[in-house]
N, C-alpha and C positions, 0 to 999 in steps of 0.2 A: 497059526493065524491065517485066516483066509483073506481074499481080496478086499472084502468089505471092511474087515477089521483093520487091515493094514492101511487102507485109504482113510478110515476114521482116525487112525493114529496121526496122520499128517494134517487132516482137517482140524482135528481137536487141538493139535499143537499150534496151529496158526490162528484160528478164530478166537481162541481164548484171550490172546493178547491184543489182537487187532481191533475188533469191534468194540469190546467192552472196556479195555484198559486204555487205549490211546486214540479212540475216535475223536473225543473232544479236543485232544491235543492236535490231531491232524487238521480238524476244521479251524481251530484257532490260528494255526500257522498258514495253511493253504487258502483259507477263506472259501469263496464260492467255487474255486477250482479243485476242491478236495477229490472229486470223482476222477479227474485227470491224474492227480497225485497217486491215487490208489491203482489206477490202470497202469501207470508207469511202474509202480512197485511190482505189480503182477507180471508185467512183461520181463522185468529183470529176473524175477523168481523163476519164470518159465524157462528162460535161457539157462539159468543155473541148474534147474531141474533136469534138463537133458544131460548135463555133465554128471550129476549125481546118479542118474539112472544107468548110464553106461559104465561109470566107474564102479558102481555097486555090484554089477554083474561080473565085471572083470576081476575085482578084488573083494571076494566075499568075506564077511566078518562083521563083528559088532563095532569095530573101531571107526567106521564111517569116515568123516573128514580127515581124522588123524591118519588113518591107514592110507588114504589116497595121496595125501601130501607126502607121507613117508616114502611111498613107492615112486613118486615123480621126481623127488629131489634127493641128491646124493647125501647131503648132510643130515644126520639124524637129529641134530639140534633144531633144525628148521621145523621138522614135524613135532618135536617136543614142545617148542614154544607155541606152535599153532594149536596143539592139543590143550596146553594150559590156557591159552586165550579162549578157546572154545568152551572150556569148563567155566571160565569167568562169564562168558556170554550166557551159558545155561543158568548159572547162578542169578544173573541179572533178569532173565526171563521168568524164572521161577519166582523171584521176588516180585516181579511185575504182576504176575498172575495172582499170587497170594495177596498182594496189596489190593488189587481190583476186587477179589472175592470179599475181602474184609470191608471195603468201601460199600459195595452193593449190598452185602448182607446187613451191615449197620443201617443203611438207608431203608432197606425193606422192613426191618424190625421196627425202626422208628416210625415209618409210615403206618405200620399196623398198630401203633400206640403201645408197643411192648417195651419193657425194659431191656435194652440191647447191650450185650457185651461190647467191649471196644472193638474197633476194626482190627487192631493188632491181635486181639484174642481170637477173633474169627479166622484171621489169616493163619494163626498157629494151629487152630483146629483142623482146617482143611489140609494143611501140609502133613499133619500127623495121620489123618485119615488115608491119604493117598500113599503115604509111606507104607502103611499097613497093606493096602491093596497091592502094591508092587512087591512087597515081601512074600505075598502068597504065590505069585508066579505070572508068567507071560499070558497064558490062556485066559486066566481070570481078568487080568489087566486089559487084554484086548476086547473081551466081551463087555466089560464095564464101559470102555471107551466107545464102542459102537452104539450102545444104548444111550449114553449121554449125548453123543454127537447128534444122533437122530432126533432126540428131544429138542435140543437147542436150535437145530436147523428148521424144524417145524415151527417153532415159536417165532423165529426171525422171519420166516416166510409169511406167517400171519401178520406180523408187524408191517412188512412191506406192502402187503395187499390192502390192509385196512387203513393204515396211517398214510399211505400214498395218495389217498383221495382227498386229503386235507392240506396239501402243500400250497405254499404261497410263492407265486412266480417271482415276486420281487426279491425273494431271498437268494436268487441266483444271478442277479444283475448288479454291477457288471461282472463278467466271468472272472477277470483277473483283478479283483478288488484289492488284493494285497500286493499287486505287482506281479510281473512274470517270473521273477527269480524265486520267490518264496515257495511256489508249488514244487520246484526242483529240490529246494532244501528240505521240504516236507517229506518228499519221497525217501530221502536218506534218514530223516529224523524218526520216522515211524516204520522203517523197514523191518524192525523187530516183529511187526504184524505179519510178515511173510516168513519168519523163522518158524520152522516146524516140519516142513516137508522133508528136510534132510534127516529127520529122525527115522524115516521109513527104512533106508538101507541099514541102519543100526540094528534092525530087527530081522535081518535077512536069514540068520541061522534059525530063527523061530517062525519062518514064513513058509506057507504052503506053496509049492511050485513057483519059486522066485523068477525063473525064466519067463513065465507067463504073466506074473502079477506085479513085479517090481516097477517096471517102466510105466504101465498104465496107472498104477496106484499113485505114483509121484505126480504125473501130469494131471490126472483127474483131481487130486487134492488141491493143486495150485489153481486150476481153472474154476472149480466150484467155489473155492474160498474167495478168489478175486471177484467173481460175479456177485457173491453175497456182500462183500465189502462195498462195492460200488452202489448197489441198490439200497443198502441200509444207510450209507452215508448221504445219498441224495434225499431219502425220505426224512432223515434226521434234520438235515439242513433246511429242508422245505417246511418243517414244522416249528423250528426254533429261531429266535433272533440271536445275533452275535452276543448280546449281553447275557442271554440265558445260557448259551453254550459256555461262555467264560465262567459264569457263576457255578455251574454244575458240571464242570469238566470231567470229574472223576466218575460220574454216573450219568453222563449226558443222554445216553440212549433210553434209559428208563424215563427221564423227563420228557424226551421227544415223543413218547407214546401217550402222554397225558392229554394233549389237545384233542385227539380223536377218540381215544379209548378210556380216558378218565383214570380213576384210581386203579381199576382192573388192569389197564394197560401198563401202568407203572409196576404193579406187582408181577405181571406176566414177563415183562422184560427183565426185571430184577431177578426173577427165577431163572430165566434163560442165561443171564450173566453168571449166576452162581454155577449153573451147569457148564457153561463155556470155560470159565476160569478153572473149574475143577478138572474138566477133561484135559485142559492144557497142562495143568500140573501133573496129571497122570502120565500123559504122553511124554513130557519133557523129562520127568524123573526116570521113566523107562529107558529112553535113549541115552541120557546123560550118564546114568550109572553104568551102562554097558560100555560107553566110551571110556570112562575112568578105569573100568576093569581091564580093557584091552591095553590102555596106556601103562597100567601097572605091570601087565604081562610083558610089555616091551621095555620095561625099566624106565619109563618116562614119568612114572608116579611111584611112590612107595609101594612095596609089594603087598602091603596090607589091603590095598584097594582091590586086589585080585581075588580076595577071599570070597568063596561062594558057598551057598547051602549045600549040604551033602547030597540031598536027593533031588535038587532042582538047580538050574543055572541062574540063581538069583544073587547078584553082587551086593550083599547086605551091608557091608562096610561102606561102599560107595554111596548107597542109598541114604544111609544114616548121616554121613558127612555132608552130602549135598543138601539134605533137608535142613540141617542145623544152620549151615552157613547162609543158605538162601533166606531162611526166616530172619536171621539176624540182619541181613541187608534190607529186607522188606520193612522192618520196623524202624530203621535208622535213616533211610534215604527217601527223597521225594520222587514223585512220578516222573518228572522230566529228567532227573538225573539217572534214574534206572533205565528209562527208555533210551536215552542217549548212549549210555555205556553199552547196552545190549545191541543197539543198531550199528554203532561203529564196529563192534566186535564181529558181528555176523557179516557185515559188508567186507571186512578184511578177510575173514575166513572163506567166504564165498568167492572172493577174488582169487585167493590162493587155490581153491579147489578148481575153479574154472581154468586157471593157468596150468594146474596139474593135468586136467583133461586135455588141454591144448598140447602139452608136451607128450602126452601118451595117446594122442588122437588115433594114430594108426593101429595101435595095440588094442584099443577099446572099441574101435569101429564107429567113431563119432566124427562128423565133418568138422575140421579145425575152425572154420569160420564161426560156427555156433559158439564154441567155447571161447574163442578170441573175443567175440562181441560181448559175451558174458563177463569176461575179465575186464574189459574196458569200461563197461557200464557200472559194475560193482565198485571198481577202484575209483572211477570218476565220481560216483555218488558219495563215496566215503570222503573224497577230497572236498566236495561241495559242503558236506556236513561239517567237517572240521574247520573249513574256512568261515562258514556261517557262525560256528561256535566262537571262533576267534574274534569275530566282530561283535557278538552279542552276549556271550557268556564264557569269559576266559576261565572262570572258576571250574567249569566242567572239563576244560582241557587238562587242568591240573589233576582233577579227579581221575580222568581216564589214564593219564600218564602214570599216576601212582599205581593203579591196578596193573597196567602193562609192565611197568618197571618191576613190580613184585614178581609177576609171572616169569619174566626173563631171568631175574636173579635166581629164582628157585630152580629153573631149568639149568642154568649155568652151574649151580651147586650140585645138581644131580649128575650132570656130565662130568664134573670134576671127580665126584665120588666114584662113578663107574670107571674112570681112568685110573684112579688109585687102586681100585680092586683088581683091575687087569694087571697093573704093574706088580702087585703082590703075588698074583698067581704065576706071573712069568719069572 
């Protein structure tokens, strides 16, 4: 995979969830200050991106976050739990993207006056399609990703240019219409929008010239994505009232294109949404399956997840399991629950990776202040999100605790099993 394909992997992983899946949620929570919320999320992601870039070159392999945490902390169980939580996070993001694809696809077909399959059926279709793409191999997956990302970025650029001329200034006044705290809480709530750049180091073994391409690809993906988020959010807010945003939260961007571009604008953005969520599914399946494979090789997952095709390094068992579980989650949970679970998970994982980079800063050649700042910001954002959930939605706290508790119990069982095996061998 060349520089463009690798960068597209990160951009595709981020934009698919950010703009089309949770933009309406971000505006609903942050209000007029949504652009500041997205800029804050981008700053946190950029600091974390430095940690991933340096760790990725120092510890090469497809394990990504799991490998970095394993190298930084002496207890293997810490890396094991982190790996399980990361898989939970990937399942959440895959569910988020599949759900968004289904919502936009259903809305597009209904707008065209066609008999539409259900949103769940469309979500199942796209998951199956990109399971097939990833089973073919990395080069094909990377080429598809580059083409899809180029298409959706072009459409979003057209949306910003054309719809940007019809914005209402009153839609931005006052700036902190929901209070000063809610934009901070919104950074954490929609941080899943910035998940995706960490998939790039997972592909390092299939990357052309990692020394030259890895760091620029990560930083370029984050900067480009953040700029697109801010511009698109401003244009969407400038074209819609709060009531319209709340009513059409699942496909708010397509509705935002209507005032200036009419029916054609709705169709254009809906098509871009389908491309975006599809590319995000492709990128996330690619990276998550390779993480599961490495975890299985390190005995943190059952060995069956390490099985690969004979003639290609394709972890087909991991791809199949991730697809099935993610799809089940997509059709049983709502958008807010999926986004919250994924955001909390990635904030925790990014905090752990930043801390790992801080502990290993001399070895990996990264200034410790960068990784320490990243640690504090990601951990602080996670604490703000959990506190806000405790105030407003304690049911989500229980949902998250159940997922995490299950992951910890599974890892404890695997640790116990490994201990029993060692005792028998001795």
